[in-house]
N, C-alpha and C positions, 0 to 999 in steps of 0.2 A: 718493086721488090716482089719476088715470088714467095709462095708459102714456104718452099724449101729454104730460101735465103733467110726469111723471117725466123723459122724454127732453128736454123743453123746458128744464127746470131743469139737466139734465146738459149740454145744449148751451151754456147760459149759463156754466157752470163752464169748459167747454172754450174758449169765446170769451175769457173773462177770462184764462185761462192763455196763450192765443195772444197777446193784447195785451201781457201782462207780458213774454213772451219777445221780442216786437218791441221793447219799451222797453229791455230789457237787452242784446239781442244782434242787433237789427235791421240793424246795419251790418256784421256779421261776415263775410258772404259776399255776392257779387253776386246780386241778385234774378234769378230766371228771367225771360227776356225776354218770355214770354207772360203774366206776372202783373203786375197793377197794384200800385202802392205800397200800403203798409199804410194802412187806413182808406178806401180807394177803393170797396170792395164792401160790400154790406149785411151780409155774414157774413165775419168775419176768416179763415175757413179758405180763402177764395177770393182773398185778396190778401196782400201782404206776403211776407216771407221764410219764415214758418213756417206749417205746417198741423198743427193739433192735432185729432185725431179719436178717436172711440171707436165700436166696432162690437160688437153683442151676439154672444155665442157661448154655446151650450148647455153648453159645457165638457166634452164627452165626452172622456175620457182625460186630463183636466186635474187638477192637484193641487188647484186652488182651486174647481173646479166652475163653474157658470154665472157669467157676468159680462160686462163690456165690455172688449175688448182696446183698450188705449190706445196710440195712435201719435202721435209728435211727430217731424216731419221737416222739414228745410229744403227750400224750393222754390228750388233753384239748380242750375245746370249745373256749378258748381265741384265739385271733389273735396273731400269732407268726410271727414277722417280718422276711423277707427273710434272712437278715444278721444273725439273731440269730439262725435261722434254719440251716444255713450253718455252723455256729460255733459249733452247737450241732453235726452235722454230722462229722465235722473235729475232734472233741473231741472223739466221739465214734470210729471213724476209728483208731485214735491213741491208744485207749484202746484195741481195738480188735487186732491191730498189735502187741502190747506188749503181750497180752494173747496167741496169736498164737505161739510165741516163747517159751512160757512155756508149752503149751499143746502139741506142736508138735516139740520137740527139734531135731535139725539137718535137719529139712525139710524146703525146700525153699518155703515158702508161703508169698505172699505180699498182701498189701492192698493199692490200688491206685485208682485214678479216672479212670473210663472208660466211656468216654463221660460225661454225667451229673450225674453219680452215682459212688459210691465207689464199688469196686469189690475185693473179696478175690480170688486170683488166684495163680498159680504156680504148685508145686508138689502135685497134688490131687490123686496120685497113692495110691492104697490100699495095695500094696505089701510090 
């Protein structure tokens, strides 16, 4: 598996999590006026109420080591209470955890808190 193939599969997991959040919570807050409705863009991170992303980190100073920092955030100008933001992050992490098992069968990948953020870590090998 190449890095491009790995990240493409990971992007698919993130897109599926984004779509699931839209289906479950898409009417929770008003959509940011600069964003099109869910399903309008080719990539769900660019439309709808939610943006689910992951960015690689080498993990220096981290408890979990290298991995992908997972972010799930609402794209709204409305105030989102901290407890609702935390619940959204927890739900997104669970969706991504499930998706990783389907996209990377037999690979040990985990989604857990690393400090104040969720991280995808484990077997990131490309072999």
